[in-house]
C-alpha positions as CSV (number, residue, x, y, z in Angstrom):
1,X,102.4,130.5,85.6
2,X,102.0,127.9,88.3
3,X,103.0,124.4,87.2
4,X,102.3,121.0,88.7
5,X,105.6,121.0,90.5
6,X,104.9,124.3,92.2
7,X,102.5,125.5,94.9
8,X,101.3,129.1,95.3
9,X,100.1,130.6,98.6
10,X,97.7,133.4,98.6
11,X,96.5,135.9,101.2
12,X,93.2,137.8,100.5
13,X,93.2,136.5,96.9
14,X,96.7,137.7,96.1
15,X,99.7,135.3,95.6
16,X,102.2,136.1,98.3
17,X,104.6,133.1,97.9
18,X,105.5,130.2,95.7
19,X,107.0,126.9,96.6
20,X,109.0,125.2,93.9
21,X,110.1,121.5,93.6
22,X,113.8,120.8,93.9
23,X,113.9,119.8,90.2
24,X,112.2,123.1,89.1
25,X,114.5,125.2,91.2
26,X,117.6,123.5,89.8
27,X,116.2,124.1,86.3
28,X,115.7,127.8,87.0
29,X,119.2,128.1,88.4
30,X,120.7,126.3,85.4
31,X,118.8,128.7,83.0
32,X,120.0,131.7,84.9
33,X,123.6,130.4,84.7
34,X,123.3,129.8,81.0
35,X,121.9,133.3,80.4
36,X,124.9,134.9,82.1
37,X,127.3,133.0,79.7
38,X,128.2,135.3,76.8
39,X,128.9,132.4,74.4
40,X,125.5,130.9,75.2
41,X,123.8,134.2,74.7
42,X,125.5,134.6,71.3
43,X,124.5,131.1,70.2
44,X,120.9,131.6,71.4
45,X,120.7,134.9,69.5
46,X,122.0,133.3,66.3
47,X,119.6,130.4,66.7
48,X,116.6,132.8,67.2
49,X,117.6,134.8,64.1
50,X,117.8,131.6,62.0
51,X,121.5,131.8,61.5
52,X,122.2,128.3,62.9
53,X,122.1,125.2,60.9
54,X,120.6,122.1,62.5
55,X,122.1,118.7,61.7
56,X,120.8,115.2,62.1
57,X,122.9,113.3,64.8
58,X,123.1,110.2,62.7
59,X,124.6,112.2,59.8
60,X,127.1,113.9,62.1
61,X,128.1,110.5,63.6
62,X,128.6,109.1,60.0
63,X,130.8,112.1,59.1
64,X,132.9,111.8,62.3
65,X,133.6,108.1,61.8
66,X,134.5,108.5,58.1
């Protein structure tokens, strides 16, 4: 999928290269780094399976200051 911050080059109707913005490239590198972290992969798997509980930030702040 080519996004607004990307540019594809084609030769004879086939994409042969993609240019990415600096921000997009940094986001991709960050994603790759996260996906190599075993703790992150475990947390992501738990989240996708519905095992994580989401909390409202305001509630957490109230609990922490109590």
